[in-house]
Steps between C-alpha positions, in 0.01 A plus 500: 500500500140506379276211399216582264196285426271589211145384443194588297597400150277297274310480174269784405325617186600820327337797670499327836680579825740334740669611820847376582634498855858491625566433866842599634674328791577831669345840555478674163577834669857370506498428126605785270274398215284210393384424155343267251680378192387258234656264249288421194567172318826519309575854615708672765373603839356852503384755752127523566469728805691606808416668829750655740490512879365855462220369276639645178372293209638433155337309215601363163327689219330181386305465827429862595132554566433125527723377784533638853772418750428544870630389837363401838777556753310325778493181291848541346326459166517669162218460250466538127144560386476421131193613306411492132743216446627430151651184349835681485494520882556124506822435694653373818474783750775542758510703819822686580636669812786748495691543827837644589750251367264271317211422269266209561248317283199284557440174321255649250134449423356424157244733345335383179255720310294328232359685201 
């Protein structure tokens, strides 16, 4: 089992930056992949970015070149650096951990980008 706690969301103007953090309750070396997903108002949850235990990264086309996912194994933490934010990035952002036999989610953090 993995508990995930997100932080770092907030209100920012278009063009601004935010960094989200996700702290896992166990060593992320033991987690196959971690990722960030988001759910815009009235829409389904969608992939933003993932990073595997071997540091392989994957991004949604809509965030490539603007967002960066990274990890700090010593802190059991995964980050999402979001630059050049747009109003369409407004959503609840969720952290996800994929392990053998299960998938776990954090509680979500709200990101609101004003125009």
